[in-house]
Structure formats: C-alpha cells, structure tokens
C-alpha positions as CSV (number, residue, x, y, z in Angstrom):
1,M,-109.6,39.0,59.8
2,A,-109.6,42.6,59.9
3,D,-107.3,42.9,62.1
4,S,-104.7,40.7,60.0
5,A,-105.8,42.9,56.9
6,S,-104.9,46.4,58.3
7,R,-101.7,44.8,59.7
8,A,-100.5,43.8,56.1
9,Q,-101.6,47.3,54.7
10,R,-99.6,48.9,57.3
11,A,-96.4,46.7,56.7
12,K,-96.7,47.4,53.2
13,A,-97.2,51.2,53.4
14,L,-94.2,51.1,55.7
15,E,-91.8,49.1,53.6
16,E,-92.5,51.7,50.5
17,K,-92.0,54.9,52.6
18,R,-88.8,52.8,53.5
19,R,-88.0,52.1,49.4
20,K,-88.6,55.9,49.0
21,L,-86.4,57.2,51.8
22,D,-83.8,54.9,50.1
23,E,-84.3,56.5,46.7
24,L,-83.9,59.5,48.5
25,K,-80.3,59.1,49.8
26,K,-79.2,57.6,46.5
27,K,-80.1,61.0,44.9
28,R,-78.3,62.6,47.2
29,A,-74.9,60.5,46.6
30,L,-75.2,60.6,43.5
31,R,-75.6,64.6,43.0
32,H,-72.0,64.8,45.1
33,E,-70.5,62.3,43.0
34,D,-71.4,64.7,40.1
35,T,-70.3,67.6,41.6
36,A,-66.7,66.0,42.3
37,K,-66.6,64.9,38.9
38,V,-67.3,68.4,37.3
39,K,-64.9,70.0,39.4
40,T,-62.1,67.1,38.9
41,R,-62.5,67.9,35.0
42,A,-62.6,71.6,35.0
43,Q,-59.2,71.2,37.0
44,A,-57.9,69.2,34.2
45,K,-59.0,71.0,31.1
46,H,-59.2,74.6,32.3
47,N,-56.5,76.7,33.0
48,L,-56.1,79.0,36.2
49,D,-58.6,81.8,34.9
50,D,-61.3,79.4,34.2
51,Y,-60.6,77.6,37.7
52,I,-61.1,80.9,39.2
53,D,-64.6,81.9,37.0
54,G,-65.6,78.2,38.3
55,L,-65.2,79.4,41.7
56,L,-67.2,82.5,41.4
57,S,-70.2,80.7,39.6
58,Q,-70.8,78.4,42.5
59,P,-73.9,78.7,44.5
60,S,-74.0,80.6,47.7
61,V,-73.5,79.7,51.2
62,A,-77.3,80.1,51.8
63,G,-78.3,78.3,48.8
64,V,-76.9,75.0,49.9
65,A,-77.9,75.9,53.1
66,A,-81.9,75.9,52.4
67,E,-81.2,73.1,50.4
68,A,-79.6,71.1,53.3
69,R,-82.9,72.4,55.4
70,S,-85.0,70.8,52.8
71,E,-83.6,67.6,52.4
72,L,-83.3,67.1,56.4
73,A,-86.9,68.2,56.9
74,A,-87.8,65.2,54.4
75,E,-85.6,62.8,56.0
76,K,-87.7,63.6,59.4
77,Q,-91.2,63.6,57.8
78,A,-90.7,60.1,56.4
79,E,-89.7,59.0,59.9
80,A,-92.4,60.4,61.4
81,A,-95.0,59.0,59.5
82,A,-93.5,55.4,59.4
83,A,-93.5,55.7,63.2
84,K,-97.3,56.5,63.1
85,G,-97.9,53.4,61.0
86,G,-101.8,52.6,61.0
87,D,-102.6,56.2,60.7
88,A,-100.2,55.9,57.4
89,A,-101.7,52.9,56.1
90,S,-105.7,54.3,56.5
91,A,-104.3,57.6,54.8
92,P,-106.0,58.2,51.3
93,D,-103.2,57.3,48.1
94,S,-103.3,60.7,47.1
95,E,-102.4,61.9,50.9
96,R,-99.1,59.4,51.0
97,A,-98.4,60.5,47.5
98,A,-98.4,64.3,48.9
99,A,-96.1,63.0,51.6
100,A,-93.4,61.1,49.8
101,P,-93.4,63.3,46.2
102,Q,-91.3,60.9,43.5
103,D,-89.4,63.9,42.5
104,G,-87.6,64.4,45.7
105,S,-89.0,67.9,46.6
106,A,-90.6,68.2,50.4
107,P,-94.2,69.3,50.5
108,A,-95.6,72.3,51.2
109,E,-97.0,71.5,54.4
110,A,-93.6,70.4,55.5
111,N,-92.2,73.3,54.5
112,A,-94.3,75.4,55.9
113,A,-93.8,73.5,59.2
114,I,-89.9,74.3,59.2
115,T,-90.8,77.5,58.8
116,N,-92.8,78.2,61.8
117,N,-90.4,75.9,63.8
118,A,-87.4,78.1,62.4
119,A,-89.3,81.4,62.9
120,T,-89.8,80.5,66.9
121,Q,-86.3,78.5,67.3
122,P,-83.8,79.6,64.6
123,A,-81.6,76.4,63.9
124,P,-77.9,77.9,62.7
125,A,-77.0,76.9,59.2
126,P,-74.5,74.2,58.9
127,Q,-70.9,76.1,58.1
128,V,-69.5,75.0,54.2
129,K,-65.7,74.4,54.1
130,H,-64.4,75.7,50.9
131,V,-61.0,74.4,50.0
132,E,-59.0,76.4,47.5
133,T,-56.1,74.8,45.8
134,F,-54.1,76.1,43.2
135,A,-51.8,73.7,40.6
136,M,-49.0,74.3,38.1
137,S,-48.7,72.4,35.4
138,T,-48.0,71.6,31.9
139,Q,-51.0,71.9,29.3
140,T,-51.7,68.8,27.8
141,D,-54.5,67.2,25.9
142,P,-56.6,65.0,28.0
143,E,-57.0,62.2,25.5
144,D,-53.3,61.7,25.9
145,F,-54.0,60.6,29.3
146,P,-57.4,58.9,29.4
147,E,-58.8,58.1,33.0
148,K,-59.1,55.1,34.2
149,D,-62.7,53.3,34.1
150,A,-63.2,52.8,38.0
151,E,-65.2,49.6,36.8
152,E,-61.9,48.1,35.8
153,D,-60.6,48.1,39.5
154,E,-63.8,46.5,40.7
155,P,-63.2,43.2,39.6
156,E,-59.7,43.2,41.0
157,L,-61.0,44.4,44.2
158,E,-63.8,41.9,43.9
159,E,-61.2,39.1,43.6
160,E,-59.2,40.1,46.5
161,A,-62.8,40.3,48.5
162,E,-63.9,36.9,47.5
163,D,-60.8,34.7,47.9
164,P,-59.1,35.7,51.3
165,E,-57.9,32.0,51.0
166,K,-55.1,33.3,48.5
167,K,-53.8,36.2,50.6
168,E,-53.1,34.4,53.3
169,M,-51.3,31.8,51.4
170,N,-49.1,34.6,49.4
171,G,-48.4,35.4,53.2
172,A,-47.7,32.4,54.3
173,D,-45.4,32.1,50.7
174,V,-43.2,35.3,52.2
175,E,-42.8,33.6,55.4
176,K,-41.4,30.3,54.1
177,E,-39.3,32.4,52.0
178,G,-37.7,33.9,54.8
179,D,-37.1,30.7,56.8
180,K,-35.4,29.0,53.7
181,V,-31.7,28.1,54.7
182,P,-29.0,30.2,52.8
183,K,-27.1,28.0,49.7
184,L,-23.8,26.7,50.4
185,L,-21.6,27.6,47.2
186,T,-19.3,25.0,46.0
187,E,-15.4,25.7,45.8
188,D,-15.7,26.8,42.0
189,E,-18.4,29.0,42.9
190,V,-17.0,30.6,46.2
191,E,-13.4,31.2,43.7
192,K,-15.8,32.8,40.8
193,E,-17.5,35.3,43.3
194,V,-14.3,35.9,45.1
195,V,-12.6,37.4,41.7
196,E,-15.8,39.4,40.6
197,P,-15.0,43.3,40.7
198,P,-17.8,44.2,43.1
199,F,-16.6,41.6,45.7
200,T,-12.8,42.7,45.6
201,A,-13.9,46.4,45.2
202,F,-16.0,45.8,48.7
203,I,-13.2,43.6,50.0
204,T,-10.7,46.2,49.7
205,T,-12.6,49.4,50.9
206,A,-13.7,47.8,54.1
207,S,-10.6,46.4,54.8
208,K,-8.5,49.9,54.7
209,K,-11.1,51.3,56.7
210,V,-10.7,48.8,59.2
211,E,-6.6,48.8,59.3
212,R,-6.9,52.9,59.2
213,V,-8.8,52.6,62.0
214,M,-6.4,49.9,64.0
215,G,-3.5,52.4,63.0
216,T,-4.8,55.3,64.5
217,P,-2.2,55.7,67.3
218,I,0.3,55.7,64.9
219,L,-1.0,59.1,64.1
220,N,-1.0,60.3,67.9
221,D,1.8,62.8,67.1
222,L,0.4,64.8,64.4
223,L,-1.4,66.7,67.4
224,A,0.5,69.3,69.2
225,N,1.7,68.1,72.7
226,Y,1.5,70.0,75.8
227,I,4.8,72.1,76.7
228,G,6.8,69.7,78.9
229,E,5.7,66.2,77.2
230,E,6.7,64.1,74.6
231,S,4.8,61.3,73.2
232,D,6.9,57.9,73.6
233,A,7.4,55.1,71.2
234,K,3.5,53.6,73.2
235,G,1.6,56.6,71.8
236,G,1.5,58.2,75.8
237,S,3.8,60.7,77.5
238,R,6.7,61.2,79.4
239,S,8.1,64.0,81.4
240,S,11.1,65.5,80.2
241,N,12.2,65.0,83.6
242,E,12.4,61.2,83.6
243,K,15.9,59.6,82.5
244,D,15.8,58.1,79.3
245,S,18.5,56.5,76.9
246,D,20.0,58.7,74.4
247,V,18.1,57.7,71.5
248,S,14.9,58.3,73.0
249,R,15.9,61.8,73.7
250,F,15.3,62.0,69.8
251,I,13.3,59.6,68.4
252,S,9.6,59.4,70.2
253,S,8.8,56.6,68.0
254,R,9.4,54.2,65.0
255,Q,7.6,52.3,62.7
256,V,8.5,49.7,59.5
257,Y,6.5,50.1,56.5
258,E,6.8,47.2,54.4
259,C,4.5,44.7,52.2
260,A,6.8,41.7,51.8
261,K,4.7,40.2,48.6
262,W,5.5,43.3,46.4
263,T,8.4,44.5,48.1
264,G,10.8,41.7,49.7
265,S,13.1,41.7,46.8
266,R,13.3,45.2,45.8
267,D,15.6,48.1,46.8
268,I,13.9,51.4,47.6
269,T,15.1,54.4,45.2
270,D,13.3,57.5,46.2
271,I,11.0,58.8,48.8
272,N,8.8,61.8,48.7
273,W,6.2,62.9,51.0
274,S,2.7,64.2,49.7
275,P,2.3,68.0,49.8
276,L,-1.4,67.7,50.1
277,H,-1.9,65.0,52.5
278,R,0.8,64.7,55.2
279,E,-0.1,61.1,56.1
280,L,0.6,59.9,52.3
281,F,4.7,59.4,51.1
282,L,5.4,57.8,48.3
283,S,8.6,55.1,47.6
284,T,10.0,53.9,44.5
285,Y,11.6,50.4,43.7
286,H,14.0,48.8,41.7
287,V,13.7,45.9,39.9
288,P,13.3,42.3,41.9
289,G,16.3,40.9,43.1
290,S,18.4,43.8,43.7
291,T,17.9,43.6,47.7
292,G,21.6,43.2,49.3
293,S,23.2,44.4,46.2
294,A,25.0,47.4,45.0
295,S,22.3,47.9,42.3
296,P,24.2,50.9,40.7
297,I,21.8,52.8,38.0
298,T,24.4,52.7,35.2
299,G,22.8,51.1,32.5
300,S,19.5,51.7,30.7
301,G,16.5,49.8,31.2
302,S,13.5,48.1,29.3
303,A,10.9,50.6,27.8
304,V,7.6,51.1,29.1
305,S,5.3,49.6,26.8
306,A,2.2,49.1,28.6
307,I,0.2,52.2,29.5
308,A,-3.5,52.0,31.2
309,P,-6.6,51.7,30.8
310,N,-6.1,48.6,33.1
311,D,-8.6,46.8,34.8
312,T,-6.7,46.2,38.1
313,L,-7.3,48.9,40.2
314,S,-4.3,50.6,42.2
315,S,-6.0,50.3,45.5
316,Q,-6.4,46.6,45.0
317,L,-3.5,44.2,47.0
318,T,-4.1,40.8,45.5
319,P,-1.8,41.0,42.5
320,K,-2.5,39.5,38.7
321,S,-0.1,37.0,37.0
322,G,3.2,38.8,36.4
323,E,2.5,42.2,37.9
324,I,4.8,41.5,40.8
325,Q,7.6,40.2,38.7
326,S,7.3,43.8,37.1
327,D,10.7,45.7,36.4
328,G,9.3,49.0,38.1
329,L,7.1,49.5,41.2
330,A,5.9,52.4,43.2
331,L,3.7,52.2,46.2
332,V,1.9,55.0,47.9
333,W,1.8,54.4,51.9
334,S,-0.4,56.0,54.5
335,L,1.0,56.1,58.1
336,S,-1.8,54.3,59.6
337,M,-1.4,51.1,57.4
338,P,2.4,49.8,58.0
339,N,1.8,46.3,56.3
340,R,-0.1,47.4,53.1
341,P,0.1,50.4,50.4
342,E,-2.7,52.5,50.0
343,H,-1.5,52.1,46.0
344,V,0.1,50.1,44.1
345,F,1.9,51.1,40.7
346,T,3.5,49.1,38.3
347,C,6.0,50.1,35.4
348,G,8.0,48.0,32.2
349,S,10.9,49.6,33.7
350,P,12.8,50.3,36.8
351,V,11.8,53.3,38.5
352,T,14.8,55.2,40.0
353,T,12.5,58.3,41.3
354,G,9.2,59.4,41.8
355,R,7.1,62.7,43.0
356,F,3.5,63.5,43.6
357,H,1.9,65.8,41.5
358,P,2.0,69.4,43.4
359,T,-2.0,70.1,42.4
360,E,-3.1,67.0,41.4
361,T,-3.9,64.7,44.4
362,T,-4.5,61.6,41.8
363,L,-1.1,61.8,40.0
364,V,2.0,60.4,40.7
365,L,5.3,61.0,38.8
366,G,8.0,58.7,38.0
367,G,11.4,58.7,36.4
368,C,12.4,55.3,35.3
369,E,15.7,53.8,34.1
370,S,14.7,53.5,30.2
371,G,14.7,57.4,30.5
372,Q,11.4,57.8,30.1
373,L,8.9,60.2,32.2
374,V,5.7,58.2,33.5
375,V,2.1,59.3,35.3
376,W,0.3,57.3,37.1
377,D,-3.6,58.4,38.1
378,V,-5.0,56.4,41.1
379,R,-8.5,56.1,39.1
380,A,-7.3,54.7,36.1
381,G,-5.3,51.3,37.3
382,R,-1.5,50.2,38.1
383,L,-0.1,51.0,34.7
384,P,0.9,54.5,33.8
385,V,-1.5,56.8,32.2
386,Q,1.4,58.5,30.1
387,K,4.4,58.3,29.1
388,S,7.1,60.5,27.5
389,T,8.9,59.7,24.0
390,L,11.7,57.0,24.2
391,T,15.1,58.2,22.7
392,T,17.3,55.4,21.9
393,V,20.0,56.9,20.1
394,A,22.2,59.6,21.6
395,G,22.2,62.9,19.8
396,A,18.9,62.5,18.2
397,S,16.4,65.5,17.5
398,S,14.4,64.0,20.3
399,K,15.5,66.1,23.8
400,S,14.1,63.0,25.6
401,H,16.3,61.4,28.3
402,T,18.4,58.2,26.4
403,H,20.1,57.3,29.7
404,P,18.6,56.4,33.6
405,I,16.7,59.5,35.1
406,C,18.6,59.7,38.2
407,T,16.4,62.7,39.9
408,M,13.5,65.2,39.8
409,E,12.2,68.3,41.4
410,V,8.9,70.2,41.1
411,I,10.1,73.6,40.0
412,E,8.6,76.8,39.1
413,G,5.9,77.1,42.2
414,G,4.4,73.9,41.0
415,L,4.2,74.2,37.3
416,G,7.1,73.1,36.0
417,L,9.1,69.5,36.3
418,A,13.0,69.3,35.5
419,T,14.6,65.8,35.6
420,A,18.4,64.8,35.4
421,S,19.8,61.8,33.9
422,T,23.1,59.8,34.1
423,E,24.3,61.2,30.6
424,G,24.9,64.4,31.7
425,R,21.5,65.7,30.3
426,V,19.1,68.2,32.6
427,N,15.2,68.7,31.1
428,Y,12.9,71.2,31.5
429,W,9.3,69.9,31.4
430,S,5.8,71.4,31.6
431,L,3.4,69.6,34.1
432,G,0.9,69.8,31.5
433,N,2.5,68.2,28.7
434,L,4.6,65.8,30.0
435,R,5.9,63.7,26.6
436,E,8.5,66.2,25.5
437,P,10.5,68.3,27.2
438,V,10.5,71.7,26.8
439,E,13.9,72.7,27.2
440,S,17.4,70.4,27.2
441,V,21.0,71.5,29.0
442,Q,23.7,69.3,28.4
443,V,26.0,69.0,31.8
444,G,29.3,67.9,31.6
445,E,29.2,64.0,31.0
446,S,27.3,62.9,33.9
447,V,25.0,64.1,36.6
448,S,24.1,62.3,40.1
449,C,21.9,64.4,41.6
450,F,20.7,68.1,41.9
451,S,18.6,70.2,43.9
452,V,16.5,73.6,43.5
453,A,16.9,77.0,45.1
454,P,13.3,77.8,45.5
455,E,13.9,81.7,45.5
456,S,15.6,81.9,42.1
457,G,14.9,78.2,40.4
458,T,18.7,78.2,40.0
459,L,19.9,74.6,40.1
460,L,22.7,73.2,41.8
461,L,24.0,69.9,40.5
462,G,26.6,67.3,41.0
463,D,28.0,64.3,39.0
464,E,29.8,61.3,39.2
465,N,33.4,63.1,39.6
466,G,32.4,65.1,42.4
467,A,32.1,68.4,40.9
468,M,29.4,70.9,41.1
469,H,27.5,72.9,38.5
470,S,24.7,75.3,38.8
471,I,22.0,76.3,35.9
472,S,20.4,79.3,36.4
473,A,17.7,81.7,33.9
474,T,19.1,84.7,33.2
475,G,15.9,86.2,32.5
476,G,13.8,85.1,35.7
477,Q,12.5,81.6,36.8
478,R,10.6,80.8,33.9
479,S,12.9,81.9,31.1
480,T,14.2,79.9,28.2
481,R,17.6,81.0,28.2
482,K,19.5,79.3,30.7
483,Q,23.1,80.1,32.0
484,L,25.5,76.9,32.7
485,R,28.3,77.4,35.3
486,K,30.8,74.9,36.9
487,L,31.8,75.9,40.6
488,D,35.7,76.5,41.0
489,S,36.1,74.2,43.9
490,S,39.9,74.1,44.3
491,D,42.2,76.0,46.2
492,E,45.3,78.6,45.7
493,E,47.4,75.7,44.6
494,G,44.8,73.9,42.1
495,G,43.9,71.1,44.5
496,A,40.4,70.3,44.9
497,L,38.0,71.0,47.4
498,G,34.9,69.6,46.6
499,H,34.2,65.7,47.0
500,Y,36.3,63.0,45.8
501,G,33.9,61.2,44.5
502,M,30.3,60.9,43.3
503,V,28.3,63.5,44.9
504,T,25.4,61.2,46.2
505,S,23.1,64.3,47.3
506,I,22.1,67.8,47.5
507,S,19.6,69.6,49.6
508,A,19.2,73.7,49.3
509,K,17.0,74.8,52.1
510,I,13.4,75.6,51.5
511,L,12.3,78.8,53.4
512,K,8.9,79.1,54.8
513,S,7.0,82.3,52.9
514,G,6.8,85.2,54.8
515,S,10.6,84.3,56.3
516,S,13.0,87.4,56.6
517,L,15.6,85.3,55.3
518,R,14.0,85.7,52.0
519,T,14.7,89.3,51.8
520,A,18.5,88.7,51.9
521,G,18.9,89.3,48.7
522,L,20.5,87.0,45.9
523,S,24.0,86.4,44.5
524,K,25.1,84.0,41.9
525,G,21.3,82.6,41.9
526,F,21.4,81.8,45.5
527,L,20.0,83.3,48.6
528,R,22.9,85.6,50.9
529,G,23.1,84.6,54.9
530,S,21.9,81.4,56.2
531,G,18.8,81.1,53.8
532,G,21.4,79.7,51.2
533,L,23.0,77.4,52.6
534,V,23.5,74.1,51.1
535,L,24.4,70.6,52.0
536,T,25.9,67.6,49.6
537,S,26.8,64.0,50.9
538,G,29.4,61.6,48.8
539,V,31.0,58.6,48.8
540,D,34.6,60.2,50.4
541,W,32.5,59.8,54.2
542,T,32.1,63.4,54.0
543,V,28.8,65.7,54.3
544,K,30.2,69.5,53.0
545,L,28.2,72.4,54.0
546,W,28.4,75.3,50.8
547,S,27.4,78.7,50.5
548,P,27.5,79.3,46.4
549,A,26.6,83.1,47.3
550,Y,30.0,83.6,48.9
551,S,32.1,81.0,47.4
552,D,32.6,78.1,45.0
553,T,34.4,76.3,47.5
554,P,32.5,74.5,50.8
555,L,32.7,76.2,53.9
556,V,33.0,73.2,56.3
557,N,33.8,69.2,55.7
558,L,31.7,67.2,58.1
559,V,33.9,64.2,58.2
560,S,31.9,60.6,59.5
561,S,33.4,58.9,62.6
562,S,32.9,55.7,61.0
563,Y,34.6,56.4,57.6
564,D,31.5,55.2,55.8
565,Y,29.9,56.2,52.4
566,M,27.4,59.2,53.1
567,C,24.3,58.2,51.2
568,D,21.9,61.2,51.6
569,A,21.9,64.5,53.4
570,Q,18.8,66.4,54.1
571,W,17.9,70.2,55.5
572,S,14.5,70.0,58.3
573,P,11.9,71.7,56.2
574,V,11.3,73.8,59.4
575,H,14.2,73.9,61.8
576,P,16.8,76.4,59.6
577,S,20.1,74.8,61.5
578,L,19.3,71.3,61.8
579,F,20.0,68.2,59.0
580,A,19.9,64.5,59.0
581,T,22.4,62.3,57.4
582,A,22.2,58.6,56.6
583,S,25.6,56.4,56.0
584,S,26.0,53.2,54.5
585,N,26.4,51.9,58.2
586,G,22.5,52.1,59.0
587,T,22.9,55.1,61.1
588,V,21.3,58.4,60.6
589,G,22.8,61.4,62.4
590,L,21.2,64.6,63.1
591,W,23.1,67.6,63.0
592,D,22.6,71.6,64.7
593,V,25.0,73.7,63.1
594,S,24.0,76.7,65.1
595,K,25.5,74.5,68.4
596,S,28.3,72.7,66.8
597,M,29.9,72.0,63.5
598,E,32.3,69.3,64.9
599,E,30.0,66.6,66.0
600,P,26.4,65.4,65.4
601,M,23.7,65.6,68.5
602,T,23.4,62.2,68.1
603,G,27.2,61.4,69.2
604,K,29.4,59.5,66.6
605,D,27.7,56.9,67.0
606,G,24.4,58.2,65.6
607,I,20.9,56.3,65.7
608,V,21.0,52.5,64.3
609,V,17.8,52.2,62.2
610,E,17.4,48.6,62.5
611,P,19.3,47.3,66.0
612,D,18.6,43.8,64.8
613,V,20.2,43.9,61.9
614,S,23.9,45.2,61.3
615,L,26.1,46.5,58.5
616,R,22.8,47.2,56.4
617,G,23.1,50.6,54.6
618,L,20.2,53.2,54.0
619,N,19.6,54.1,51.0
620,K,17.5,57.6,51.2
621,L,16.2,59.6,53.5
622,R,13.2,62.5,53.9
623,W,11.4,65.0,56.0
624,S,8.1,65.2,56.1
625,N,6.7,68.7,55.5
626,D,6.0,69.3,59.3
627,G,9.8,68.7,59.6
628,R,8.4,65.9,62.8
629,R,9.2,62.6,61.1
630,L,12.2,61.4,59.2
631,A,11.4,58.2,56.4
632,V,14.6,56.3,56.1
633,A,15.0,53.6,53.3
634,S,16.6,50.7,54.5
635,G,17.0,48.0,51.7
636,D,13.6,46.8,50.9
637,L,12.2,48.7,54.4
638,L,10.8,51.8,54.9
639,H,11.6,53.7,58.4
640,V,9.4,55.9,60.0
641,L,11.0,57.8,62.6
642,S,9.0,60.3,64.9
643,L,11.5,63.1,66.4
644,T,10.3,64.7,69.6
645,D,10.2,68.3,70.2
646,E,12.9,69.0,72.0
647,V,14.8,68.1,68.5
648,S,12.3,69.0,65.8
649,R,10.8,72.3,67.1
650,P,12.8,75.3,66.5
651,K,13.9,78.1,69.3
652,G,13.9,80.9,66.7
653,D,17.6,82.1,67.1
654,E,19.2,79.4,65.1
655,D,19.6,81.7,61.8
656,K,21.3,84.5,63.7
657,T,23.5,81.7,66.1
658,T,24.5,80.1,62.4
659,M,25.8,83.3,60.9
660,N,27.7,84.4,63.9
661,Q,29.6,81.3,64.1
662,L,30.4,81.3,60.4
663,L,31.5,85.4,60.6
664,A,33.7,84.4,63.9
665,R,35.3,81.8,61.8
666,G,36.2,83.9,58.9
667,L,34.3,81.8,56.4
668,I,31.8,84.2,55.2
669,T,32.2,87.6,54.8
670,R,29.8,90.5,55.6
671,Q,29.1,91.9,52.1
C-alpha cells in the first residue's frame, strides 16, 4: 500500500511540473507576439524618425542573451526534477515551490549553478539578428484602414479544416467542367456570331497575316541581287549567259492583282505607289459596268453625300448591302497579297484619280467625277472623312471644280496639292484644309492631264485639243501670283507640231536630291539639260519628247509602229534615260533615249501584258519609287511587272550620252 501511494504522489507531482512547464512556454510565446504587434503598430502610426527612435530604445543584445539563458536554465531544471521523480515527490512543498516559481523567474540556486558552469565552461551567447527596413508611404489615419481581426478568419479556416469532403467535391467539379463537351451552335447562332465585330476583326487580321506570309516569294526582288544574276519568275536566279526569250530579257516576273468581288466590272482610272511604304500601291475605279467600254470622263457624276464615321472597317473584305454597287471605289494593294486588297474605300461618285498622302500613312486622297476632292482614313471605315465643297453652277463664287477631276499631283514638297478638271480649271489646295482651294486658275476650255516640274513647281498641262500650257509661280513655288502661258508649238508656216488630238499623259523627270542635273539652271520654269526633258502621249499614235527650257516645240516624235492610241508614258524615277509607254493594243514599250530614239528596246511588238487576251487596251502605268517595277492597268486587272537589273539599273553615263545625241542632231544648243 505504501508503494502504491508513493507512486501516485510521484505521478501527481510530475504532472504538476509538466503543467507549469507548459505555462512557461505559453508565456514566452505571448511575449514574442506582443513584441511583434508593438513593432507593427509603431511602423503604421509613426513616421521614419519615430521608427529610428524606437530602434534605439530596444534592449541591448546582452540583455536579450541573459533573458534567454534564464529561460533555458528554468527548462533544464524542470526536466531534471521530472527525471528524479521520487526525490521530487518526497520534497516539501516549499522546496517544490522554490524549484518552479509561478512568476516565471529562475530560482537563485539555479542561477548560481548556471553562473558557476558559465565560469568553468563559458557558452557563446546566441546571436540575435536585427533586420532594419524602411517603408516610404503616405501618412493616413489608421482608423480609415482598421486591422482585420484574426478571430474573424478562424471560423473560415476551421470550416475548411473540418470539411475536407467539400474541398474534394469542388476539385471534382472543376475536373467535370474540363471534361464537358463543347456546345454545338445552331445555324442561327453561327450566323449571329460570324457577323459580330470581334469575330470579323479576328478573321480579317489573321487571314491577312497568313496571306502575307504566303506571298513573301513575290517580294524576293526587293532584295539586291548578286552581280551577274537576276531573279526569274519562280523566285530563283538565273545566269546572264543563259539563252532566254526576248521578253525575259526585260521582265523577271509578273503578277496580277484582282478582286473580282469588288472590281469585276470596273475600269481602273489611276494608279499611285505609296511614298512611305514601297510595297503598297493604290488603284481607283470607275462605276460598275464600265469594263470593256471607253468610259470617257465627260459628264458630271453624282455628288458625294455620305461621309464617315462608318461601322464597316476598310480592312474588311466582306461587303455590306449595296457597297459593291457604289459609284466610286479605291483599293490599297500590297505586293504580297494579289487576291485581296489591304483596304477598300467607297464613294458616292466615280473616282477618277487618287494619291497617297505624302506624310500621313493613314490618309488617301481621291478626285471624283462630281468635281469633289475626298479624303479617306483607314482608321475611320470605308467612307470619306472629308470632302470639298460641291459647286453645281459654273462661275459661282466657290473656286471648287464643277466638272470631273482628271488628275492631281502633290506639290510644294508635300505641303500642297494641285488638281485639274475637264472644264479647264486648275486648283491649288493646302493639305491642311481640303474643303476649299487656295487659288484657282482657268486654262482655256479644257484640261486632260498635267505634270509638275518639282524643281520650280511649274505645271505643264495638255488639253483635249492637243495644245500645251504652263503655269509658273512668278515669286517662287509658294507664291500666289501664277503666270499662265500657252506653248507655241507651230512651225514657221503655222502648222501645228504638237499632238493632233487629246493629250493623254505628261511626265516630267523627278531627279534625286543631290543630283548634278539640279544645278543646270532654270529657263521658263524648267531645268536646262537632260533633267528638263518632258514626255507627252496622245491619241495621235505618238509619244513626243519636249524640252520646254529650250523650245516650245517637241524635239522628237516617237511614232507607234502599230498605229494605236498611246494611253500613257512615264519616265523611270531612277534611270535618267529610260521611260515606258502603254498602248491601246495591250503592249508596253521600254525606251532608252541614250541608246536609240527611233525604236524601243522591246522592239516594235513590245511586251504583251495579257498574252491570253487580245486587243485589250491599257489604261495607265506607273513606276514604283525604286524603279524596279511597273504597275500596268488593263481594264479591271492590275499587272505588276518586275524588270531585270539590266534594264532598270542605270550605268552612270546616260545623261551625257543623251545630251550628246540631242546636240549632234541640232535639237538643242549650248546656251
């Protein structure tokens, strides 16, 4: 009995010591939590100065180390007493109280023992890491942002811990959602989704990217070829020693650009290459049903009434109701996409001429049969964003055109615009305000075409009767004082030496900046020397070479061997003696006047643009800005011919050779 009683008493004493040890651990944990809360509140309420003062007032490292040693000694003493068991049970209550005091302080005997042990075997004090942080923030009232009570989060945590089955069910639901079969849309739902703007915008953008990648072989001749090699029609290279046909000596590749949905029944009226993006070019079109007919620009078309904003993006190919039948149409093409245009613009009047804006990549200018000037913006839809004032009565106070605009050119280094209409009026516009012209000049009874001498800003115009006129600024290019002069193109007996019929095109040379030809000097508003040569074409089967600085009469008459209308003639922008002609019999001729003034390089037959179609005339032709391509219009089709380097690349002595030929023939004099 005595043994069982002693065991029970010993177990009770051991349990009591364990309880007291747990209390010590809880007090130590609470002390650390209180210290952390004090630091957090100090950081939230006080500024940087108060925070630094708080760091300075913290207890030293030695004090913290002494406190840690005291707590460690109390734990060791409690464990030793629990191990001895019986001895601790037989000890008086006063000794047990001394061994484990309630206030958590170590007894004097334990401190003495620890001190003696430290003297014999000094233990290194634990290193306390101090982390100093600086927070830059806006001072706010803590009451505006009350701290969330930790007790509010405890029920949620307990609920998650107590209900693991619910968590598993949520995970199963997620897996089931991933395994769901996609819903099949009905035909009505599919039609509704297809016409939604997000879907159409995605399809347009994605399809264009794919088509551009597929059309990259067309752009291979943008890169410089190695000397002695030229690109063939398949995108490869061939040696100059190979035997080729006559056409392959001049044309390395050709590509047709058409979009039958939009252009299937229209005639192309004008072509223009972008001055900012060399892979883009513009084509304008007449009314639907004009293909195959002469479609002369004689009457006044309907007025442009509708303007942007328009909910149909210009980059979308799918037309809306009635858009295909719009009277006017203008398309922006990319060389890499032959089967679809980059942008589609519509207008309420047939578009007779068009130009890219010289500085703004998003703007396109158009001249209409109604006499109005319109501006399109690729960011604002298919309709024009601006139009000029419509004048319906000739002789009214407005200076705007009352008849179809036949041509336009950018002047004043890209700051102005000049337009001409069939009633004989030439208007000067500011690109900053295209509602009303700045100045208007009346030139005879009609104007069919004109070109600008960029060095002086002088305009050379041709009319429907074959006469030639010039408009020059007497006080410089930007002067408002314009001088009109008719070129006296008659011989000594009074016979006409100009064109016998309508002048279809005029082309003045565009010289590169820094060219030595620019220093030749001006006479009558035109450069002297080979830099001032001008080309004209007409319905009288001829292309004429002029030098207005020397004479009002043409220097040379270049007659078509097939006796067909010459629809267009244009100088190469990089080769000083090379020009191209477009004939109504569907052929293109290439001339190099430094080599011959009697016969073109391509021979009498020329280059047939559409071998499979006979007797289909050419409307327009334009050189690319780098002089390596020719864009040729044939009805509603747009052909881009890439020239070989042998033809398009100048040798360097063409100017001198051309002048020597003209001097040797006595066509010009050294003055």
